[in-house]
C-alpha positions in Angstrom: 89.9 40.5 -41.8 91.0 38.8 -45.0 93.1 36.4 -43.0 90.3 35.5 -40.6 88.0 34.9 -43.6 90.6 32.6 -45.1 90.7 30.6 -41.8 86.9 30.3 -41.8 86.7 29.3 -45.5 89.6 26.8 -45.1 87.8 25.2 -42.1 84.5 24.9 -44.0 86.2 23.4 -47.1 88.2 20.9 -45.1 86.1 20.1 -42.0 88.1 17.0 -41.0 91.5 18.7 -40.6 92.7 19.8 -37.2 93.0 23.4 -36.0 96.7 22.9 -35.7 96.9 21.9 -39.4 94.8 25.0 -40.2 97.4 27.0 -38.3 100.3 25.4 -40.3 98.5 26.1 -43.6 97.9 29.7 -42.5 101.6 30.2 -41.6 102.6 28.8 -45.0 100.2 31.1 -46.9 100.6 34.3 -45.0 104.2 33.9 -43.8 103.3 34.6 -40.1 102.6 32.3 -37.2 99.1 31.7 -35.7 98.3 29.7 -32.6 95.8 26.8 -32.4 93.9 28.9 -29.8 93.6 31.8 -32.2 92.3 29.5 -34.9 89.8 28.1 -32.5 88.6 31.6 -31.6 88.2 32.6 -35.2 86.2 29.4 -36.0 83.9 30.1 -33.0 83.3 33.7 -34.3 82.8 32.7 -37.9 79.3 34.0 -38.1 80.2 37.4 -36.9 83.2 37.5 -39.3 81.0 36.6 -42.3 78.4 39.1 -41.3 81.0 41.8 -41.0 82.6 41.1 -44.4 79.2 40.7 -46.2 78.1 44.1 -44.7 80.9 45.9 -46.4 82.7 43.9 -49.2 85.0 46.9 -50.0 86.2 47.1 -46.4 89.8 46.1 -47.3 90.0 48.5 -50.2 88.8 51.4 -48.0 91.4 50.6 -45.3 94.2 50.5 -47.8 93.1 53.8 -49.3 92.9 55.4 -45.8 96.4 54.2 -45.0 97.8 55.6 -48.2 96.2 59.0 -47.5 97.8 59.1 -44.1 101.3 58.6 -45.6 
C-alpha cells in the first residue's frame, strides 16, 4: 500500500510526467520493476487507495507486527 500511495503522490506532485517515467522512478526508489499499465491502474484507483490509507493510517505497522508474530 505504501508503494501505491507513493505512485499516487508522485503523479499528483508531477502531473506532466508520463506514466512510463513514474514507473522508472518507482523502479529506482523501490528496486523492483513496475509496468506502465500497473501505474495506470494505480492512478485510476487513486481515490480508493487514499480512502483506504486514511481509514487506517497504522495499517502498515499492524501488518508488520502480524508478520513478526507469525515468525
